[in-house]
N, C-alpha and C positions, 0 to 999 in steps of 0.2 A: 608178807607179801609172798611166802611162795604158796601162801592158801588162797590167794587170789587170782594166782597163774593156773592153781592147780582148777578152781571152779574154770575160765574161761575156757581151759583147756578142756574139760568135759563136754562141756556145749558144745563148743568146736567138734567133736570125736563124733561127738551123737548123730553132727548134722552130716562129717563123712561118712560115720558107717551107714547113714540112708540111703544116699548119694551109690556111694560102693554096692549096697545091697542092690539098689534098681542096677547102673552099671555095670554088678561082676553075676549076682548070683542068679537076676532076673532076668537079664541080658541071655545067660548061660539055659536056663530054661529053656528061652524062645527058641535059640537056634535049635537046642536039640529036640524040639517037638516040632520044627518048618513050623511056629505060627506067623501071622503076617503081623497081628498088633496084639498087646499085654498091657491091661490098667492094674497099677497095684495102691492103694489107699489102705493107710494103715488108720483110718478113723476116727484121727488126733488133726487130722488138717494135713499132711502130708499125702500128698502123689507122686505116681510117676507114669509116663506113659511113654511104652517103647513101638516105634510103626517099624516096617520094613518100606524102606523106597523101592521105586519102581527100578531106581539101580542097582537092587539089593544090597544098598547102606541100608544100619540104623538108625533113625530119630531117633534121640531121648529128651524128655520135657519132663524136669524135677520140679514143683512147685509145692508150699508150705501155706501155710495159714498159720500166723504166730499172734495169740493174745497178749499185751503188753502190759 
């Protein structure tokens, strides 16, 4: 039973790590370089887009394409 939990946890951590990468590392890079928009694509179906809104806020869109 512990093995099943580890497998599910690993898949969940990978998803969180991609979201964390976009929301932390990419967002920090964007702010440091005063960019208006940035798109990140891992080449395997995951994509992240961050845009600065007219109010100065950030809009984050994260998509994934999974093959089952």
